[in-house]
N, C-alpha and C positions, 0 to 999 in steps of 0.2 A: 504494499499500500504506500503510495507516495504522499508527500506533504499535503497537497491539495485534497486528496481523497480522505485523509485523516481529518482535516479541518472541516470538510463538507459533512463527514459522518458525525463529528461532534456537534456541529450546528444542528443537524437533524435530531440527534439525541437530546439536545438542550432546547429544542423548539425555537431556534434562532434562524431567521431568514438571512440570506446573503446581504440584503439591503440593511437589515438591523445590525449585522456584524460590521458592515461598512460604516454605519453611523457611530457605532461604539468605538471604532478605530479612527474616527474623525475624517472619514472619506465621504465624498458626495454620492458615491454609488457602490454597488456590491463589488468587492475585489475578487470574488470567486471566479467570475468568468475569465478575467485576465490570468489568474493563477492556473485555472484549468487549461487554458489555451497556451500556457507557458509564455505569455507576453510579459509577465512580471512575476516576481516572487515577493513574499512578505518581507518587510524590513525587520531588523533585530527588535526595534521598538514595538512593531506590530506583533511579533512573536511574544514578547513579554506581556503586552496587553491582552493577547488571546489567552495566554496561560492564566491570567487573572480572571478574564471573562468566563473561561471554561472551567476554572478551578482544576487545572491539570498542570503537570510538569512540562518543562521544555523538552526533557528526555522523551516523554511520550509523544508530544506534538511533533518533534523533529525526527525521532528515531524509532518510534513505536515501542520504546522500552518502558515497561511498567516499573517504576522505582519502588512500588509497594511490595515487591517480591523480596523479602528479607531472607538472608541465610540463617541457618540455625544458630550460628555464632552471633549474628546481629540480634536475634531474638533473645538469646541468653543475656547479652550485655544490657539490652533494654529492660528486661525483667529484673536483673540484678540492680540496675540503677533505680528502678521504681521501688524495689524492696528496701533499698538503703536511703531513700528520700524521706524527708520529714513528712508527718501526716498531712500538713497543709499542701505540700507539693503533690502528694499522692491524690488528695481530693481534687486538686486543680486538674491533674491528668485525667482522672475519671470523668470530670465534667467536660473537659475538652473532647474526650473520645466518646462521650455519651454512654459511659459504662456505669450502671447503677451500683451503688454501694451495697455490698453483701451484708446481711445480718450476721452478727457474731455467732459462731457455733457455740453450743453449750460447753464444749471442751476448751474453747478459747477464753471463756469467762473466768475471771479471777474470783476466787471465793475467799471471803474472810477479810 
């Protein structure tokens, strides 16, 4: 899949027309036709703006690489950092990731 095809696909997934994308990029018309016909390509600034508009990474937009694919080592490091964080940071991470707080298990409760 080339860059134009990825941009076009994301537009469809997000319900954004080519004209709307052009407007968001500060253009008077849809850039998709020129990109499709290889008359032009998006500028670096437009790529950055599209990443914000589409809430995606430049890696995905440009290279179709999904940066959310973590290695097991990455996952272990993230979990360890979370476990070592102070409770306020853990709470902020849960809120950011929209993960509900689990109720304490009876075995975790301190008695006495």
